C-alpha positions as CSV (number, residue, x, y, z in Angstrom):
1,M,-15.9,-14.0,3.3
2,N,-18.7,-12.9,5.6
3,K,-16.2,-12.6,8.5
4,L,-14.0,-10.4,6.3
5,K,-16.9,-8.2,5.2
6,Q,-18.0,-7.8,8.8
7,R,-14.5,-7.0,10.0
8,W,-14.0,-4.4,7.3
9,G,-17.4,-3.0,7.6
10,I,-18.5,-3.6,4.0
11,T,-21.8,-5.0,2.9
12,S,-21.6,-6.2,-0.7
13,N,-19.5,-8.9,-2.4
14,F,-18.9,-6.4,-5.3
15,Q,-17.2,-4.0,-2.9
16,L,-15.1,-6.9,-1.5
17,I,-14.0,-7.8,-5.1
18,L,-13.1,-4.2,-5.8
19,I,-11.0,-4.1,-2.6
20,F,-9.1,-7.3,-3.6
21,I,-8.5,-5.8,-7.1
22,V,-7.1,-2.6,-5.6
23,F,-4.8,-4.5,-3.3
24,S,-3.4,-6.6,-6.2
25,I,-3.0,-3.7,-8.6
26,N,-1.4,-1.4,-6.0
27,G,1.2,-4.1,-5.1
28,S,2.3,-4.3,-8.6
29,F,2.0,-0.5,-9.1
30,A,4.2,0.2,-6.0
31,T,6.9,-2.1,-7.2
32,W,6.8,-0.6,-10.7
33,I,7.1,2.9,-9.2
34,A,10.0,1.8,-7.0
35,K,12.3,1.2,-10.0
36,P,12.6,4.8,-11.2
37,V,12.7,6.0,-7.6
38,T,15.6,3.7,-6.8
39,E,17.4,4.9,-10.0
40,F,16.8,8.5,-9.1
41,V,18.3,7.9,-5.6
42,G,21.3,6.4,-7.3
43,L,20.7,2.7,-6.6
44,N,21.0,0.4,-9.5
45,S,20.9,-3.4,-9.4
46,E,23.8,-3.7,-11.8
47,T,26.2,-1.4,-9.8
48,T,25.0,-1.9,-6.2
49,N,25.7,-5.0,-4.2
50,P,22.5,-7.1,-4.2
51,W,22.7,-7.5,-0.4
52,I,22.4,-3.7,-0.2
53,F,20.1,-3.0,-3.2
54,W,17.3,-5.4,-2.5
55,P,16.7,-4.6,1.2
56,L,16.8,-0.9,0.4
57,R,14.4,-1.3,-2.5
58,I,12.0,-3.4,-0.3
59,L,12.1,-0.7,2.4
60,L,11.4,1.9,-0.3
61,I,8.4,0.0,-1.6
62,F,6.6,0.2,1.8
63,P,6.1,4.0,1.8
64,I,5.3,4.1,-1.9
65,Y,2.7,1.4,-1.3
66,Q,1.1,3.5,1.6
67,I,1.0,6.6,-0.6
68,T,-0.4,4.9,-3.7
69,L,-3.0,2.7,-1.9
70,P,-5.6,5.5,-1.3
71,I,-4.9,6.8,-4.8
72,V,-5.6,3.5,-6.5
73,G,-8.5,3.0,-4.1
74,F,-10.0,6.3,-5.3
75,L,-9.8,5.2,-8.9
76,F,-12.0,2.2,-8.0
77,G,-14.4,4.2,-5.9
78,Q,-13.0,2.8,-2.6
79,H,-11.1,5.8,-1.3
80,K,-12.8,6.0,2.1
81,F,-12.0,2.4,2.8
82,F,-8.4,2.6,1.8
83,W,-7.8,6.0,3.4
84,N,-9.0,4.5,6.7
85,F,-7.0,1.4,6.1
86,T,-3.8,3.4,5.5
87,K,-4.3,5.6,8.6
88,K,-4.9,2.5,10.7
89,M,-1.7,0.8,9.4
90,L,0.4,3.9,10.0
91,Y,-1.0,4.2,13.5
92,R,0.0,0.6,14.2
93,I,3.6,1.2,13.2
94,G,4.0,4.2,15.4
95,F,2.4,7.3,13.8
96,K,0.1,7.9,16.8
97,N,-1.3,11.3,15.7
98,I,-2.7,10.0,12.4
99,Y,-5.5,7.8,13.6
100,K,-7.2,7.2,16.9
101,E,-8.4,3.6,17.4
102,N,-11.6,3.1,19.3
């Protein structure tokens, strides 16, 4: 736990617990939000081939997760941590103008 706290730059166990809670809630929240979004786009598990539906839904969950992570983090008072976390993740997948690593 101490290595993780040091790596993330946090000092208290309470903040670490809040961060874990935000990660768990946001994962469920992103998948919950993905259902109406896939239906809005016209994808339905009953009418679309599962070999097409599930990969597209999983690909859709990723941007939803990135968008909702700072929002859920804000609700738990951890917006700064999750905003930086999201920027770093987007930088690593190719959005170089978002975040400059030291």
